[in-house]
C-alpha positions in Angstrom: 128.8 67.2 57.5 129.0 69.0 54.4 127.8 67.4 51.2 130.1 67.2 47.5 129.7 70.2 45.7 127.7 69.0 43.3 125.2 66.7 44.8 121.7 68.5 44.1 118.6 67.5 45.7 117.3 64.8 42.8 121.0 63.5 43.0 120.6 62.5 46.6 116.6 61.7 46.0 118.1 59.0 43.7 120.3 57.9 45.9 118.0 56.8 48.9 116.1 55.3 45.9 119.0 53.4 45.1 119.7 52.6 49.0 116.8 51.5 49.5 116.6 49.2 46.7 119.3 47.7 47.9 118.8 47.3 51.7 115.1 46.1 50.5 117.2 43.3 49.0 119.0 41.7 52.2 115.9 42.3 54.2 113.4 40.9 52.4 112.7 41.2 48.7 115.1 38.1 48.0 117.9 38.1 45.5 117.9 40.9 43.3 119.4 40.7 39.4 120.9 44.0 39.1 122.2 45.6 35.6 124.3 48.5 35.0 122.6 49.6 32.2 124.2 51.5 28.8 125.2 55.6 29.3 122.6 56.0 26.4 119.3 54.9 28.8 117.7 58.6 30.6 119.4 59.1 34.4 117.0 57.0 36.3 116.8 54.3 38.3 114.0 51.4 37.2 112.9 48.9 39.4 110.2 46.0 39.6 109.2 43.4 42.1 108.5 40.5 40.1 110.2 39.5 39.7 113.3 41.2 41.7 115.1 43.5 39.3 117.1 46.5 39.4 118.7 48.4 36.3 120.6 51.8 36.5 122.4 53.6 34.2 126.1 54.2 34.2 126.2 57.6 34.1 123.7 57.5 37.2 125.7 55.1 39.2 129.2 56.7 39.0 127.7 60.1 40.7 125.5 58.3 43.5 128.8 56.0 43.9 130.6 59.6 45.0 128.0 60.3 47.0 128.4 56.9 48.6 132.0 57.1 48.7 131.9 60.7 50.0 129.7 59.2 52.9 131.3 56.6 54.0 134.6 57.8 54.6 133.3 60.5 55.9 131.5 58.7 59.0 134.6 57.1 59.3 136.6 59.3 59.4 134.9 61.5 62.2 134.4 58.5 64.5 136.4 55.8 63.3 135.6 52.3 63.4 135.4 51.2 67.0 132.9 54.3 68.0 130.8 54.4 64.3 128.1 51.8 66.0 127.9 54.5 68.9 127.1 57.0 66.6 123.8 55.3 65.1 123.1 58.1 62.5 126.3 58.5 60.7 127.0 54.2 61.5 123.2 54.1 59.3 124.5 56.1 57.1 128.2 54.5 56.2 126.1 51.1 56.3 123.9 52.5 53.7 127.1 53.7 51.3 128.9 50.1 51.5 125.9 48.9 49.3 126.3 51.2 46.5 130.3 51.5 46.9 130.4 47.6 46.0 127.6 48.0 43.6 130.5 50.2 41.6 133.6 48.6 43.1 133.4 45.0 43.9 136.8 44.4 45.6 136.5 47.3 47.9 137.8 45.8 50.9 137.3 48.5 53.0 133.3 48.6 52.4 133.1 44.9 52.5 135.3 44.7 55.9 133.2 47.2 57.3 130.2 45.4 56.7 132.2 41.9 57.8 132.2 43.5 61.4 128.8 44.5 62.4 127.4 40.5 61.4 125.2 39.3 63.7 127.0 36.0 65.1 124.8 32.8 65.1 124.9 32.4 68.2 123.9 36.0 69.7 125.8 39.1 71.3 124.9 40.0 74.7 120.8 41.5 75.0 118.2 41.8 71.9 118.8 45.6 72.2 122.7 45.3 71.9 122.5 43.3 69.2 120.2 45.3 67.4 122.2 48.3 67.8 125.9 46.3 66.9 124.7 43.5 64.2 121.9 44.9 62.5 122.2 42.6 59.4 122.1 39.0 59.9 124.4 36.3 57.8 121.3 34.9 56.1 120.7 39.0 55.2 123.7 39.5 53.6 124.7 35.9 52.0 121.2 37.0 50.1 123.1 40.8 48.5 125.9 38.7 47.9 123.7 36.5 45.4 122.5 39.1 44.7 126.0 40.9 43.1 127.6 37.5 41.4 124.8 36.2 40.6 123.6 40.0 38.6 124.9 40.6 34.9 127.1 42.9 36.7 130.8 43.3 34.7 133.5 42.7 37.3 131.4 41.1 39.8 131.0 37.4 39.0 134.6 37.0 39.1 135.5 39.0 42.5 137.7 37.8 44.7 136.5 39.9 47.5 133.1 39.1 47.3 133.7 35.1 46.9 136.0 34.9 50.0 133.7 37.4 51.5 131.0 34.8 51.4 133.2 32.1 52.3 133.8 33.4 55.3 129.8 34.1 56.5 129.3 30.3 55.6 132.3 29.1 57.1 133.6 31.7 59.9 130.7 29.9 62.0 128.7 26.9 63.0 125.5 26.3 61.0 122.5 26.9 63.2 119.4 26.8 61.6 116.6 29.5 62.7 113.9 31.4 60.7 114.9 34.1 59.2 113.3 37.9 59.1 110.3 38.5 56.1 110.2 34.5 55.3 113.3 34.2 54.0 115.4 30.5 54.2 119.2 31.4 52.8 122.5 29.3 53.1 123.4 30.4 55.8 120.2 29.0 57.8 120.2 25.8 56.0 122.2 22.2 56.8 125.1 21.7 55.6 124.0 19.4 52.5 120.7 21.7 51.6 123.7 24.7 51.9 126.0 23.4 49.7 123.4 22.4 46.8 121.8 25.9 47.3 126.1 27.2 46.9 126.8 24.9 43.7 123.5 26.9 42.2 125.2 30.4 42.6 128.1 28.8 41.2 126.9 27.5 38.4 124.5 30.8 37.6 127.9 32.8 38.2 129.6 30.6 35.9 127.0 31.5 33.1 127.4 35.1 33.8 130.9 35.3 33.2 132.3 32.3 31.2 135.9 30.6 32.7 135.0 31.8 36.3 138.2 30.4 38.2 136.9 32.6 41.4 133.2 30.2 41.4 134.6 27.6 40.9 137.5 27.9 43.7 134.8 29.4 46.0 132.6 26.3 45.7 136.1 23.9 46.3 136.8 25.6 49.2 133.6 25.7 50.7 133.4 22.2 49.9 136.5 21.4 52.1 135.3 23.5 54.6 132.0 21.4 54.9 133.6 17.9 54.3 137.0 19.0 55.7 139.8 15.7 54.7 137.3 13.3 54.7 137.3 11.6 51.0 133.9 11.4 49.4 134.4 8.0 48.2 133.5 6.6 51.4 129.8 7.0 50.8 127.1 8.5 48.9 126.8 11.3 50.7 129.8 13.2 53.1 128.1 15.2 56.0 124.8 15.6 54.1 126.6 16.5 51.1 125.0 14.5 48.0 128.0 13.3 46.4 126.9 11.5 43.5 123.8 14.5 42.9 126.5 17.0 42.5 128.9 14.9 39.9 126.2 14.3 38.0 124.9 18.4 38.1 128.3 19.4 37.5 128.9 17.1 34.6 125.4 18.4 33.2 126.4 21.9 33.3 130.2 21.4 31.5 128.3 19.5 28.6 126.2 22.8 28.4 129.2 25.3 28.3 131.7 22.5 26.6 134.2 25.6 25.9 134.4 26.5 29.9 137.5 24.8 31.2 137.0 26.0 34.8 133.9 24.1 34.9 136.1 20.8 34.0 139.1 21.6 36.3 135.9 21.6 39.1 134.6 18.5 37.9 137.9 16.6 37.7 138.0 18.0 41.2 135.2 15.9 42.7 136.2 13.1 40.8 139.7 13.1 42.1 137.9 13.3 45.9 135.8 10.7 45.4 138.1 8.1 43.4 139.5 6.0 47.1 137.7 3.3 46.9 134.4 3.3 49.2 132.4 0.7 50.3 132.8 -3.1 48.5 135.8 -1.8 46.5 134.3 0.5 44.2 134.6 4.2 45.5 132.8 6.0 42.1 134.8 4.0 39.8 130.9 3.9 37.9 130.3 7.5 37.8 133.9 7.7 36.1 133.4 5.9 34.0 129.7 6.8 33.1 131.2 10.6 32.7 134.0 9.8 30.7 131.3 7.8 28.0 128.7 10.2 28.1 131.6 13.2 27.2 133.0 10.7 24.3 129.3 10.5 23.2 128.8 14.2 23.3 132.0 15.3 21.3 131.4 12.3 18.6 127.7 13.7 18.2 128.5 17.3 18.1 132.6 16.5 16.2 133.4 18.9 19.0 136.4 20.5 18.3 137.4 22.5 21.4 140.2 21.5 23.9 138.6 22.1 27.5 136.3 18.5 27.2 139.6 16.8 25.8 141.5 18.1 28.0 139.3 16.2 31.0 139.3 13.0 29.2 142.8 13.3 29.1 143.2 13.9 32.7 141.2 11.1 33.7 142.7 9.0 32.2 145.9 9.9 33.7 144.6 9.6 37.1 
């Protein structure tokens, strides 16, 4: 297989180092905080283990992306999607390349779909040997990798529709079955629906902090809640299928008060309140929680003389509901 003409041995070594860091992220290292550094930094990869973090200058990431792009499409064009798993070396090369491609371009659907094809199904796929060959990444490991991309201070990743839809597919395409992950990792893919929801809500709120007005993240939360709860009314009880509804309302409201100018968060809070607006046991539903949200929000506006429109829009929308 031919290499790019500008591909030096030092660049190749740095590419291998970056792939190793990203691969260990979704296998054993836990969620990684990744930052693309200004071009003024020296062309070197900065990696720490405690806490897990990665910094890479933009001037270095560009040539590494070109190497990944060339290796990925070279493997695909040579063997095709159907036969690439039979060529272990080329397959591993293509799979490794997708980590670097998605680090540079979070909306690269071809790379995301390639990874999606080879996620291990939750109930197995033939013999252990066949499973390891055809599906080397578990769903739990992939969730760690995606969380690293979605919650890091990266310029485009927290608002990537491709990454959010990929994460939703991972969590909703197969029934949840609690299992023990490699290296002791227990991510949202291994948890019961209620715990999984709390984990995912924390991911969404962190992504919302990284990139304000993150409608992609909050829409993901809406879609995931619908996938977990179906058409059940949240107001029928304190939790639905293990989802702690009242606790989630309070957490989101607190987040909104910490980010009062972010209308995407207020909009999701309104979504939660409206889903719980159907009268519950005793005919009360979440009326008390609605009143609490309204009162606390009004107190916040008066205390800080808040002039922003987002919080006032929320109050107006609640009154009209």
